[in-house]
N, C-alpha and C positions, 0 to 999 in steps of 0.2 A: 330368201335365206333366213333361217331362224336366228333369233337374237343371240349374240355371242358366238355364233358358229364361225364367223370369219376370223375372230381372235384365235380360235383353236384349230383353224384350218380343217373344219369338219365339212366335208363335201357330201352332205346328205340332203337330197332333194326328193320331193314327192310329186308324182304325176297328177295333174289336175283331174284327168279322167278317172284315175283310181280313187281320188278323193270323192268325186261325184258318185261313183259306183258304191263306195262304202257308205255314203250318206243315205243311200236308198235301202240299206239292209235293215231288216226287222227280224224279230225272233223266229218267225215262221220260215225264214230263209236258211236257217242253220239246223243241224241235227244235234240231238243230245248225245253226250258221251256214253260209252257202254260201261263206265265205272267211274268212281270217285276215289281219289287218293288223298292222303294227309301224312304229315310227319309229326313225330313226337319230339318236342324240343324243350330245352331249358333256356330261357331268355336271360341273357347276361348283359346288362347295360354298363359297359366298361367305363364310360364317363358321360355325364350330361352336359359337358362343355361343347359349344358349337360356335363356329365363326359366323354362321348365318342367323338371321332373326325372322324367320318366316312367321307371318301373322297368325296362322292356323295351328301352330305347333306348340304343344305343352311339354314336349320332351326336354328341351334345352333349359338350363338354368343360367342365370346371369353370373358374371365373375364374382367370386367370393362365396357363392352358394353352390357351385357345380361340384358334383360328387365324382370320386375316382375309386373304383373298387381295387382293393389290394390283391396281390397274387394269392394270398391265403383265402380271401373271400371268393375269388374266382374258382379255386380248387374245391372249396366247400360246396359251391353251387353246382359245379360239375358232378361231384360225387352224389349229391342229392338227386340230380337229374338222371344219372346213370342207374342209380338204385331204383328209380321209378320207372325204368324201362325206356328212357329216352334214347334217341340215337344222334340227335343234333344239338350242338352248342351254338345258339344264335348270338353272335357278338354284334352289338349295334351301339353306335354312339353318334353324336353330332359330328359334322365335318371338323377337320383338324383345328383344334383350339387356336385362336389368334393370340396376339401379344397381350390382350387384356386379361387372359387367364394365367396370371403370374403364379398363383398357388399350384395350379395343375402342372405347369412346367417345372416348378421347383420340386414338387413331389416326385415326378418322373425322374428327374436328375438324381434325387436322393436314392431312388431305387435302382439307379444304374442304366436308365433308358434315355436315349437321345430324343425320342419323339413318341407320340402316342401310337404310331404305327410300329415302332420297335417293340413297344409294350404289347400291342395286339399280337405280334408274332409269338411272344412268350405265352400269352394267354391261350393261343391256339395249341401250343405245345402241351400246356397243362391239360386242356380238354382231351387231346389224344391220349395222354398218359392215363386219364381217368375213364377212357372207353367211349368217348363221344367224338363225332365228326364235326369239325368247325364249319360253320357257314357265317361268313363275316359280311356285315353291311356297314362299312365305315365311311360312306359318303364318297365324294369325288377323289379319285386317285389318278396318278400318272402311270404310264406303262412300267416304269422302273419299280414303282411301289407294288403294282400287280405282280411283277416278276418275282419279287421277294415274298409277298404274302401268299401267292398261289402254292408255295411249297408246303404250307401247313394248313391249307383249306381244301375241303371237299367241294365247295362251291362258294360263290360270293354273289353280291347283289347291290343294286342301288335303284331307287325309283326315278324314272324319268320325270314323272308327275305330269308335265305338259310341255309341249313345244311353244306354247303361247307365252307372251311376255305379260304376265298378270301382276296386278297390284299386290297380291298375296306374297309375292317374292320381292317386294319393294324394300328400299332402305339402302343405307350406305354399304351394307355387307350382303348384297343380294346375290342369289345364285341365278345363273342364266341357263336357258335350254342348251346353249353351246357347250357349257361346262359338262352338263349331264350326258349329252351325246358323245362328247369326247371321252368321258369315263366308260360308257358302254362300249365304244370302239376300242379303247385301250384294253379292256377285258378280253375282247375278241382277239385282238392281236397277240395277247399273251396266253390264249388257250384256256380260259377260265369258264367252266360251266356257270351260267349267269342267270340271275333273276332280276327282272325289272318290271315296270308297270306304270300305269297312269293313275292320277288322283282326280276324282270326278267331283266337281262342285266348288272349285276355288277361283271361279271367275272366267274359266275357259268356255268357249262355245262349241257347237257340234262340229264345225269345220276343224277347230283346234284338236278335238278328240280324234277325228279321222286322220289328221296329219301326224299326230303323235303315234298312233298305231302303225301307220305306214313307215314312219321313220325307224321304229323298232324293227319292223319287218326288213327294211333295207339293210340294217346293220347285221341282222341275223343271216340274211342271204349271203353276205360277204364272208362271215366268220363261222357260222353254224353253232354259235355258243349260247344262244338264248334258250334256256330250258323251260322257263315259265314266264307268263305275263300276268301280273296282278291288276285287276280292275278294282280299285279301292275307292269307296265313297268317303267324302269328308264327313265328319261328325261334329256337332256343336260341342264346344268346350269352354273353359274359363278364359281363354285368350281369343276366342273366335266366335262369331255369330253366324258363320256360314251355315245355311240350312242343309240338312241331310237331303240328298237327292231322292226323289220319289221312286217308287218301284218301276213305273213305266220308263223312266230315264235309265235306271240301272239295267233293265231288261234289254233295252235298245243298245246301250254301250257294250254290254257283254256280248250280244250277238254280233256287233261290229268287230269286236276283238277276235271272236272266233272266225269270222269271215276274212279278216285281214291277215291272219297269221297262218303259216303252214301247219298241217295236222300234228307234226311232232312237237310243236310248242304248246305246252299246257296253258289253259286259261284258268286263273284262280280268283276266287273272292274270299276275303277274310270272314269267316263265319261268325265272329263276334261283332262285326260291324255291318254286315250285309244280310239281307233276307235270303240266305243261300238256297233254301228249299224252293223258293220261287224263281231261281235262276238256273236250275239244273237243265231245264229244257232249252235254255238259251245257249248252251255250249260249254259251261264250266265243266272241268274234269278234275279239279283239285281244290282242296280246302286249306292248303297252306300248312305252316307249322303251328301246332297247338300244344300248349304246355300244361301238364298236369301238376306242376310244382311252382310256377312263377306267373306273375301278372304279365299282361301286355303293357310294358312300360311306356310305349308310345301313346297308347290309348287306355290309360289305367282305369277309367270309369266303365270300361266295357269288358266284362269277364269272358274268358275263354269258355266255349262249350265243352262239356265232358264227352267221353267216348260215346255214350248212348245218344246224346244229342246229335253228334256227327252221324251216327247210324240212322237216326230219324231223318236227316237230310237226304241220305242215300235212299232210304226206303221211300221217301216222298217222290223221288225221281225214278224209282223202280230199278235201281242199279246197285251193284255190290260196292262195298267200301274196302279199300286196301291201304295198309300202312306202307310208306316208302322211306327211303333214305333222303337226306338233303340233296344228294346228287341224283339226278334222274337216271333211269336204268340205261339209256342208250350211251351214256358217257362212262359207264362202269367198264372195267377190264373184262375180258372174255370169261375168265374163271369165276367171276362174281355176277356177271350180267345174266338175268333170267333167260331161259330158253325162249326162242321165238322173238326176241327183241333185236332189231337191227341196230348195229353200232352207228354212232354219229361219225361223220367224215373226220379224218384226222385233223387235229387242231393246227393252226398256223404256227410254224416254228417250234413245235413240241412233239415229242414222240408219243405222248399220252395225255388225255384230259386230266387224269387223276395222278397227282404226284406220288412218288414212292413212299413217302411218310404215311400218307392216308391209306394206300394199298396195303402196306405192312400192318397198319392198325386193324384193318378189316380182316386180314388173314391170320391174325394171332389166335392161338389155340387157348383162349381163356373165355370166361363167361361173356365178356363184352364182344369179342370177336365173333363168337358163335351167335350172339344176338344180332349183330350187324349183318352177318351173312344170311341169317334167317329172314330178316326184313327185306334184304335185297332180293331174295328168291320168292318173296310173297308168302312166306311161312312164319312170319314173326309172331311172337307171343301175344302181341296186341292186335293181330289181324282180325278183322271182323268179316265173316263170310255170310252173305245173304243169298247164295245161289246153291 
C-alpha cells in the first residue's frame, strides 16, 4: 500500500505483472499521435502561500512574504488574457495555507471570504464574467470542496507527482501519496474532468514511475474523469539541485505513460521544460496550457514557447497542431462537442461533466462565447493547420 493510503482509505493497488510489463516498454512499442493540441491560458497565481515545503519547489513563499492577488488584479489579468485570445484562466496556488500564514487569513477575512477556497470560487466567477473558462489547480481537496468548486470550473487538476515516499516531500508538513490519490479519487466521485501527472527526477525509481502511472489508470477506470496525464521533468532551481532527467529517460517515461493509459487519456509534456520535439514519436499528443501574456509562475526561469515554436514541435513530428479548450472534447455537451468525438461515460452522481455556469458562458452570443465555441469545434482564431 502507498504511504498515507490507509489514512485516507484509498484502496488503489497495482498488479505486479502489470508493473513488470510496463517496465519493459520502450519508445518503439508505442505509436505517435496523429495530432498535437494545446490551450491558450492566462496563468493566475492566486496566492503563493502553501502548507507544504517541498524541497524542489520555488513557487511557495514563507509566511510574511506570501502574495495574494486582489479581486481587481484577478479581473485585470483575466481581461488581458481574454483580449489576447486565451480561453483558459489557470488558477493555481499552494495547498490551503496553514495557521502560519496569519496575514493571508486576515486579508481574506477583510475581503469577506472564509477561506482561500471561498475566494477561489469568486475568482472563477470573475474569469467567467470576463470570457475565460476556469481551470483550477488548488492542491489537495475534499469531496465537499470539489462539489462546490466544480460549479464554476471547466476542469480541475492536481499532480500526483509520485506514489513513492521520497525525501523531496520530507518535513513536518509533508504531502503523501495517499493524500494525492485521495484528491484524484474525490475529483472522480464528483464528476470533475481532471488533469494529473507525474514528476520525473525527484528521487523516485523506475518501478515507482510504473506504479504511479498504473495508480492513475486505476482511478480513471473507476470514474472516467482523467482527461490528460502530464509527464513533467524536474528542473534545477534556486531551491533544488535535482538534475534535469536526460532525454533517454524522458523518452522511456513518456512511452510508459502512453502504454499504461487508455487511448482517450492524453499524454502531455510541458514544452517550456521538456524537449517536446524529441518526444512526439513516444506518444505525446498535447503540449498543455501555454500563455501569451503571463509567465509560468511555477517555473519562472523557463519561458513559454510562442505559437510558432509550438508549430515547429508539431512539424518535427509531422502532425497538425490544434488549439483546444481546457476541457477535453469528450466531456463537452453535445451541442458544443466536435463532430466525430465520442462522449465520455456519464459522471458519477452528476447529470453532466460541465456545470451549467460554464455551459452558459460558452453558449453566450458575445465575442468571448463565439471564440470559445470556435476553439471547441477546431476552428479557433489561433488554430494552426499544417495539413
